[in-house]
C-alpha positions, 0 to 999 in steps of 0.5 A, a space after each residue: 802731777 806734772 811739774 818740770 824744773 830745768 837748768 840749762 843753757 839757751 841754745 838759740 834766740 827765742 822765736 816769737 809767733 802770734 797765734 790765731 787767737 792773738 796770743 803770743 808764744 816764744 819758742 826756744 831750745 834749752 840744752 841741759 847737761 846731766 852730770 856732765 855726760 848726757 846732753 839733751 836739747 829740750 824744746 820750750 814754749 812760753 805763752 805770753 812771755 814778758 817782752 822785757 824778759 825775752 829781750 834779755 835772753 841771749 844764747 849761751 845764757 844759763 837759765 832756770 825754767 819751771 813748767 810742765 810737759 805737753 805732747 801736742 798733735 798737728 797735721 803736717 804734710 797730710 800726716 799726724 805728727 806730734 811734739 813733746 815740749 815743756 810749757 814754761 810757767 817761769 824762765 829766769 836767768 840764773 844770775 837773777 837769784 831772787 827770780 830763781 828763788 821765786 820760780 823754785 818756790 812757786 814750782 815747789 808750792 804746786 808740788 806741796 798742794 798735790 802732796 798735802 791736798 
């Protein structure tokens, strides 16, 4: 099972790229603090993100992100490199309580299907 739940602060404006397939992907970093001591910056990619949601995301804003971990490989400068990132299924500002609850329920349902299945 590969389920990720993050609560953190948007570190930078999302970058939107168009893939050769014509799909769009938004990339951003989420700063996550653990017990106030450890800080991690987690790269997140969000495929076909709704533009209305992206327009409301501002650096410094608190977000809940659900998704999965992915490691991808690519060639750069003649060498094979890799990047580990979170592929988001939902990105919700924490101030939107109903949206947060819905995203968490969907992530938990995925876990329950695996446990019961």
